[in-house]
C-alpha positions as CSV (number, residue, x, y, z in Angstrom):
1,M,0.0,0.0,0.0
2,N,1.6,3.3,-0.9
3,A,1.4,6.7,1.1
4,I,-1.9,7.9,-0.5
5,E,-3.7,4.4,-0.3
6,L,-2.8,4.4,3.5
7,F,-3.6,8.1,3.9
8,F,-7.1,7.2,2.4
9,S,-7.6,4.1,4.3
10,T,-6.9,6.2,7.7
11,I,-9.5,8.7,6.6
12,Q,-12.2,5.9,6.2
13,T,-11.4,4.4,9.7
14,G,-11.6,7.7,11.3
15,N,-8.3,7.6,13.0
16,H,-7.8,11.3,13.5
17,E,-4.6,11.2,15.3
18,N,-3.1,9.2,12.9
19,I,-4.1,11.5,10.0
20,K,-2.3,14.4,11.9
21,L,1.0,12.1,12.0
22,Q,0.8,11.4,8.5
23,I,0.4,15.0,7.4
24,Q,3.0,16.0,9.7
25,T,5.3,13.4,8.0
26,N,3.9,14.1,4.4
27,P,2.0,17.3,4.1
28,E,1.7,16.8,0.4
29,L,-1.1,14.2,1.0
30,V,-3.4,16.8,1.9
31,N,-4.1,17.7,-1.7
32,M,-3.4,14.6,-3.7
33,S,-6.0,12.5,-5.1
34,D,-6.7,8.8,-5.6
35,A,-7.2,7.0,-9.0
36,R,-11.0,8.0,-8.8
37,G,-9.8,11.8,-8.6
38,F,-10.9,12.0,-4.8
39,T,-9.0,14.2,-2.7
40,P,-8.7,13.4,1.0
41,L,-11.2,16.2,1.7
42,I,-13.9,14.9,-0.7
43,F,-13.3,11.3,0.8
44,S,-13.2,12.5,4.4
45,T,-16.7,14.5,3.8
46,Y,-18.1,11.4,2.0
47,F,-17.3,9.5,5.0
48,N,-18.6,11.9,7.4
49,Q,-15.3,12.5,9.0
50,Q,-15.9,16.0,10.1
51,D,-12.8,16.2,12.5
52,I,-10.7,15.0,9.7
53,A,-12.0,17.3,7.2
54,K,-11.4,20.3,9.6
55,T,-7.7,19.1,9.9
56,L,-7.3,18.8,6.2
57,I,-8.9,22.4,5.7
58,N,-6.4,23.7,8.7
59,N,-3.4,22.2,6.7
60,G,-4.3,23.5,3.3
61,A,-6.8,21.2,1.8
62,E,-8.1,23.0,-1.4
63,V,-11.8,23.2,-0.8
64,N,-13.0,23.5,-4.1
65,A,-10.8,20.6,-5.8
66,K,-12.9,18.4,-8.2
67,D,-12.9,14.7,-8.4
68,A,-13.0,13.0,-11.8
69,S,-16.7,13.4,-12.1
70,G,-16.4,17.2,-11.4
71,N,-17.7,16.9,-7.8
72,T,-16.4,19.2,-5.1
73,A,-16.6,18.2,-1.5
74,L,-19.7,20.3,-1.0
75,I,-21.6,18.8,-4.1
76,G,-20.5,15.2,-2.8
77,V,-21.8,15.8,0.8
78,S,-25.0,17.8,-0.1
79,F,-26.8,14.8,-1.0
80,K,-25.8,12.9,2.2
81,G,-27.4,15.8,4.3
82,N,-24.7,16.2,7.0
83,I,-25.3,19.7,7.8
84,D,-22.4,20.1,10.1
85,I,-19.9,19.5,7.1
86,V,-22.0,21.5,4.9
87,N,-21.5,24.4,7.1
88,L,-17.8,23.7,7.4
89,L,-17.2,23.6,3.9
90,I,-19.2,27.0,3.4
91,K,-17.5,28.6,6.0
92,N,-14.2,27.6,4.6
93,G,-14.9,29.1,1.0
94,A,-16.5,26.3,-0.9
95,D,-18.0,27.6,-4.0
96,I,-21.8,27.1,-3.4
97,N,-22.7,27.2,-7.0
98,A,-19.9,24.8,-8.4
99,Q,-21.2,22.5,-11.1
100,N,-20.1,18.9,-11.9
101,N,-19.3,17.5,-15.3
102,Q,-23.4,17.1,-15.6
103,G,-24.0,20.5,-14.5
104,S,-25.5,19.4,-11.0
105,T,-24.8,21.7,-8.2
106,A,-24.9,20.9,-4.4
107,L,-28.5,22.4,-4.4
108,I,-29.7,20.0,-7.2
109,F,-28.0,17.1,-5.4
110,A,-29.6,18.3,-1.9
111,T,-32.9,18.5,-3.9
112,Q,-32.8,15.1,-5.6
113,Y,-32.1,13.5,-2.2
114,D,-34.8,15.4,-0.2
115,K,-32.4,17.0,2.1
116,K,-34.5,20.1,3.1
117,D,-32.0,21.2,6.0
118,V,-29.2,21.4,3.2
119,V,-31.6,23.2,0.5
120,S,-32.5,25.7,3.1
121,L,-28.9,26.3,4.2
122,L,-27.7,26.5,0.6
123,L,-30.1,29.0,-0.3
124,N,-29.6,31.0,3.1
125,H,-25.7,31.2,1.5
126,K,-27.0,32.5,-1.8
127,A,-26.9,29.4,-3.9
128,N,-28.3,30.2,-7.2
129,K,-31.4,28.2,-7.8
130,N,-31.9,29.0,-11.2
131,L,-28.8,27.0,-12.5
132,K,-29.6,24.2,-14.7
133,D,-27.8,20.9,-15.2
134,N,-26.6,19.5,-18.5
135,I,-30.3,18.3,-19.3
136,G,-31.9,21.6,-18.5
137,K,-33.1,20.8,-14.8
138,T,-33.1,23.2,-12.0
139,A,-33.3,22.1,-8.3
140,L,-37.2,23.1,-8.6
141,D,-37.8,20.9,-11.6
142,Y,-36.3,17.7,-9.6
143,A,-38.5,18.8,-6.5
144,R,-41.6,18.9,-8.7
145,E,-40.6,15.7,-10.7
146,K,-40.2,13.7,-7.4
147,N,-43.2,15.4,-5.6
148,F,-41.1,16.7,-2.7
149,S,-43.9,19.2,-2.1
150,E,-41.9,20.9,0.9
151,L,-39.0,21.6,-1.4
152,V,-41.2,22.5,-4.1
153,D,-42.3,25.4,-1.6
154,I,-38.8,26.3,-0.4
155,L,-37.5,26.8,-4.1
156,S,-40.5,28.4,-5.4
């Protein structure tokens, strides 16, 4: 197992102290990516490792880095609904309106997975609800399509 594979494995297990040691030994790990283009920050947020995400950010992790699909950490975590990590990313400069390779935004992902708290938070931070994905749909279009009436109200 090489250094980046070990780092990602440690992130997944949530061993925060080991992560700090690995960063001290090899600071470049913070912004390296794996074969799928995941950065440690994207990976940590996907596995709800908030303390590790904070440590990565505090050590220079690029908050708006994208994986091979064009997803940022904010886009990736928005469908999971972890409001604390969404707040952490926004507070640290996440591009709220970033679009992935399919044109989806964090707001579109949060809407598709019926994450009302995330949708409200993103809108409170000026997410552009008029952005369309590559097939021409907005977050509101997805809310209507899936009959998420509360989200239709929030997004209208």
